[in-house]
N, C-alpha and C positions, 0 to 999 in steps of 0.2 A: 703308606696310604693313611691319610688322616681320617678321623672319625666321620667328618662330614661327607667326604667323598665315599667312604666305606658304606655309610647309611644310604646314600643315593644309589650307589652301585648295587647294593643288596635289593633295594626296592625295584630298580630297573630290571635286575635279573629275575626277581620273583614275578613281576608283571609280565615280562617277556615270555616266560614259560606258561603262566596261568592264562594269558590271553589266548594261546593256542588251544589249551585244554578246554577252556570255557566256550570258545567259538565252535569247536567241533561238538561239544556237549549240547550247544544250542540248536545246531542245524541237523545233526545226524538223526535225532528222533523224528524230524519232519520227513526226511527221506524214508525212514523206517515205516512211518505211518502211511506214506504214499504207496510203498511196495505192499504193505499189508492190505490196504484198500483194493489194490489191483488183484491180489490173490482172492479176496472175498468175492469180487465181482466176476473174475474170469475162471477161478478154480485152477489156474495154471500153477502147478507145484513149484515152478522156479521162483515165483514171487514170494511164496511162503519161505523158501530156503534163503532167498536174499534177505527177507525180513528177519529171520532167525540169526543169520550171520551178522547183519548190521546191529541187531540188538545186543550181541556180545560186545561189539565195539562201543556201543553207547554205554554199556555197563562199565567197561574199562575206563572210558573218559569221565564218566560220572564219578567214579572212585578217585581217580587222580585229580580231577577238578575239585573235589571235596577236600582232599588233602592240601593242595596248593592254595585253595581259597581260605582254609582255616589258618594256614601259615601266614597268609597276607593280613588277615584280621589281627593276628598277634603282632605282626611287624608294625602296623599302623600305630599301635599303642606303645610298643617298645622303642621304636626308632624315632617316632615323631610325637612325643608326648605334648609338646607345646601346641601342636596342631590339633590333636584330639581333645585337649582340655577345652578349647574354645569352639572347635568345629563340631565335635561330637553331638552336643545338644541341638545343633542347627540342622545338620544334614544326616542325623541318625535315622530318620524315618525310612528312606529308601533301603538302607542296610537292614532294618528290621523287617520290612516287607520282603526283601530278597530272601531273608531267612525263612519266612513263611512259604514263599514260592519254592525254595529248595526242599523243604519238608514235603510239600505236595508232590514235587517231582519224584522224590525218593519213594514215597508210598505208591504213586502211580507206576513207577518203574518196577517195583516189586510185583505188583499185580500183573504187569505185562510179561515180565520174564518167566513167572511161574504160572501164568494163566492159560497156557496152551492146553487145549483139551479139557480144561477145567471150568472155564468161564464161557458165558454166552458170547458168540462170535463178535457181535457188534459192540457189546460192553468191553470186550477185550481190546477191540480196535480203539474205542474211546479212551481207554487208559493210555494207549500210545499217544493219542492226540494231546492228552493232559500233560504227558511228559514233555512233548514239544512246546506247548504253549507256556508251561511254567518255566521251562529252560530259557525261552526267549524273554519272558517277563523278568527273570532273574538278571539277564544281561542288560536289559533296558534300565532296570532299577539301579544297578551298579554304575552304569554309564551316566545316569542322571546325577549321581553323587560326584562323579568326576566333572561333569558339566558345571556343577555348582562351584567347583574350585576355579573354573575358567570364567564363570559369570556369577559371582556371589550375590545372593539376594536373600530375603526373608529375615533380615535383622538390621538394626541400626548400630553403627560402630561409632561410639561416643567416648572420647577421652580414654581410648584403649580398652573399652568394655563393649561387650556384645549384648545389646538390649532389644526389647520388643521382638523376640524371636518368633517366627512363623514357619514351622517345619514344612507345611504344605507349599508355601510360596518358595521356600528354599529348594524343595524337590522339583517343583515345576518352574525352574528358573528359565531365563531366556534362551539358554543354550541346550536345554535337555532334549528338545525335539530334534534339532538338526544333528546333534551328536549321536543320539540314539538311532535315528534313521540311517546315518552314514555307517555307524558301527554294525547295525543289523544287516544291512545290504552287504557290507564287507565280509561279515561272517559267512553269509550264504555264498558269496563269490569265492572266497578262499577255500571253504570246505568243499564246495561243489567241484572246483577244479582239482583239489587234492584227491578226493574220492574218485573222480572220473579218471584222473591220471593213473591211479593204481589199477583200476579195471582196464584201462586202455593198454597198460603194460601186459596184463594177462592175455588180452585179446591178441596183441602183437605176437606174443609167444605161443599163441594158439592153444591155450589151456582153458578148458571149460568155457568155450567161446559163447555159447548160448547164455549161460549164467551171467558172465561178465558183461555181455552186450546189453542185457536188460538193466543191470545195475548201472552201467555207464550212462545209459540214456536218462535215467531218473536223476542222477547226480549232475550231469552236465547241463540239462535243461535249466535247473535252478542256478547253477554256477554261471552259465552264459547269460541268462536273463539278468542276474544280479550285476554282472560285470558291465553290461550295456547300460544299466540304470545308474551305476556308481558315479559317473561324472555329474549327473543331475544333483545327487545328494552332496557331492563334493562342492558344487557351486554354491549350494545353500550354506554349507559349513564355512566356505571361504568368505562369503558375504558377512556372515556372523562374526568371523574373526576380524574382518576389517573394521567392524563397528565396535566390538567389545575388546579386542586385543590387537590394536594396530601394530604393536611391536612384533608380535608373532607373524603377522602377514608380511611385514617388511623383511623379517629374517628369512621366512620361507622363500621369498623372491630375491634375497640378497639385494634389497632395494634401498640404497644408501641415501639418495637425494630426492627430496620432494619435488614433483614436477607435474605439469599437465601433460596430457597424452602419455600417461605412464605406461612404459613398455612391459610386456610379459617376457620373462627370461626363461630360456630353455638351456639347461646345462650351466656351464661356467664354473670357474673357481674363484670364490670370493677372496679379495685382498682387504682385510679389515683395517689394515694400517693406512693404505692409500685410498680406502673407501671406494673401491671399484671392483668390477668383476672381469676376470680375464677369460677369454675363449668361450664366452656365452653367446647365444643367439637371441637378439631382442626383437620382439614384434611390437612396433610402436602402437600405443593407444589401447592395446588389448587388456592390460591390467586395469586401466580405467574403466573399460567396458565391463569386465567381469565383476568389478566392485560396485560401480555406479550405474551400469547399463547405458553409459555413453562413453565415447572415445576421448573426450576432452577433459573431463573433470579431474581435478587434482587428487592424487593419492598420497597420503602422508608417508614419508620415508623415515629411515632411522635417524636422520638429522633432526627430526622433531621429537625424538625420544631421548631423555637424559641417559648418558652412557651407563650409569649404575642400574638403570632399569631395562637395559637391552639384553635379550637372550643371546646365547652363543650362536652366532650367525652361520658359521660354516656347517656345524652339525645339523642345525635346523634346515638349512638350504639343501644339503646333500640328501637328507632323509626325505624331504619333500619331493625332490627330483626322482628318487628311487620309487617312492610311492606312486607318483604320477606315471612314471615310465612303465612300471609293471602293470598299473591299472589300465593304461592305454593298450598295452600288449594283450591283456586278457579281454578287453573289449573287442579288439579286432579278431581274436580267436573265437570269441562268442558269436560275432557276426558271421564268421566263416562256418561255424557249426550250424547256424540256422539256415544259411544258404544251402549247405549240404542236406539238411533235413527236408527242405522244401523243393530244391531244384537239382541237386547234385548227389543223389544217394549213392552213386558209385564211389564217391570219395571215402565212404566208410570202410571200403575194402582196400584202400591205398595205405601203404606203409608210412608215407610222409604225413598223412592225416593223423594216424594214431601216434606217431612220434611227436607231433606238435603238442598233443595233450600230455604225453609222457614228460616232455621237457618242461611243460607248464605246471607240473604237479606242485612245486613249492612256490610258484609265483605269487599266489594270493597271500600266503603267510609272510612272504618277504615284504609285500606291500603293506600288510597289516602291521607288522613290526615297525616298519618305517613310519607309518601313519601315527602310531602311538608315540614314537620318538618325537615327531613334530608336535604332537599335543602336549607332551610333558616337558621336553626341552624348550619348546617355543614359549612356554609360560614362565620360564625362569627369568628373573631370580625369585619369582613369587610362588608360594605354595597355595595361597589364596590370592587370586589376582587383585593387585592394588591394595591389599589389606595386610597380609602377613608374608614376610620373606621366608624362603626355605631355610635359611641359616638360623632364623629365630625359632624354628619349630623342632630342630633336631635334638636328640637326647644329649644331656651333658655327660652321660656315662662313658667311660673310656673303654677301649678294647673292642670297638664295633667291627674292626677288620676281621677278628676271629669268628664273629658271628657270620660275616659275609662269606668267609671260606667254608664254614660249615653248611650254610644254606646252598652255596654253589654245589658242594658235594651231594647234598640231598636231592636237588633238582636234577642234576645230571644222572644220578642213580635212578631216580624216578622215571626219567625219560628213557633210559636204556631198558628199564623194565617194561614200559609201555610199548616201545618198539619191538621188543622180544615177543610180547603177547600178540601184538597185531600181526607180526610176521607169521607167527604160528597159526593164527586164524586164517590167514590167506593161504598158507600151505595146506590147511586142512579142508579147504573147499571141496576138492575131489572126493574125499572120504565122507564128509559130514553133510554137505549141502548140495552136491550135484552128482548124485549116483545114478 
């Protein structure tokens, strides 16, 4: 493994783990605050117990997210010094603000965890709200930095120098809103389905059914609603990619030849040598409609992009198909849930209905990982779109593969530790939270 591949692999591994920790850390405090509010209003002790149980999970993911996030911040400087040397002064503002949001979240979480029976009831609840709001703000700020890499702004690039730097304009780049919206909805969808799936498993096994049924409902309402809204934010993101990153869109669709009535591709195996796709299903004109809102207008294909500026087509295409496939599956399950909630309440007692959510537990995070693969691999060979290539930013230091092996061990160990703690929390529900 050469150093360039090792550096990219280490960054991919780190982001792959951190995105799960951070998304759960963003969304679980919201679920916790909803449950806490329902306890304050109804005085039903089951909601208090759910809140306490979920708060332990929030604490676990806050700690692991802090560890993985700190590691990532060091990796940016150690693995990509060429990037940070020039980009740091430009897009450093969202990272600085994210640090502020992180500290606010840490303080509020401390108040919440140790405030039971010590703080005013409503003040205690507000601290939980602050945890949720600051967590979501942290996520949006980090995504805005990533959006800048896809849509660089806030500077003039003249003769290899970065001049007239405007950090605010860089942070509020053209892609920040669409990426932040898509990522936030994805976080709610993935976390909602994962949490609901775990509670559905406990209901299916008939363990503490009342406790898990209440928790399931809170989680799946958010997860199902987010899954139904996800295609709308995806459409906004795809239109932005067509405008700012036509090579990424073409790779997502394995769209080799520019044409009018551009077809939307479902599935397929790209043949990059023959410049065609095998075994795919094409829907004529639909890609043109999704990009331009009409079925006829031409969409630029990979034939309009110099070969040296094209991303890896197969990886980008497969990741996009996985993301869309799981996203559609979750949307359909979400629709079925709301049908059950409004019209078919008897479904909640059916084994097939609970199994559907159990099997869908990892679906959101699979889609999430695939989506980030599209975002990052689809931008290649650029680390800053159209300005700096990834190969120009990597560290010249040798031996990066050993760092990759070390970080792989750390992340897998950390994940095993998290799984152990979460499993123990679930097993302790009958003793601690539902007596």
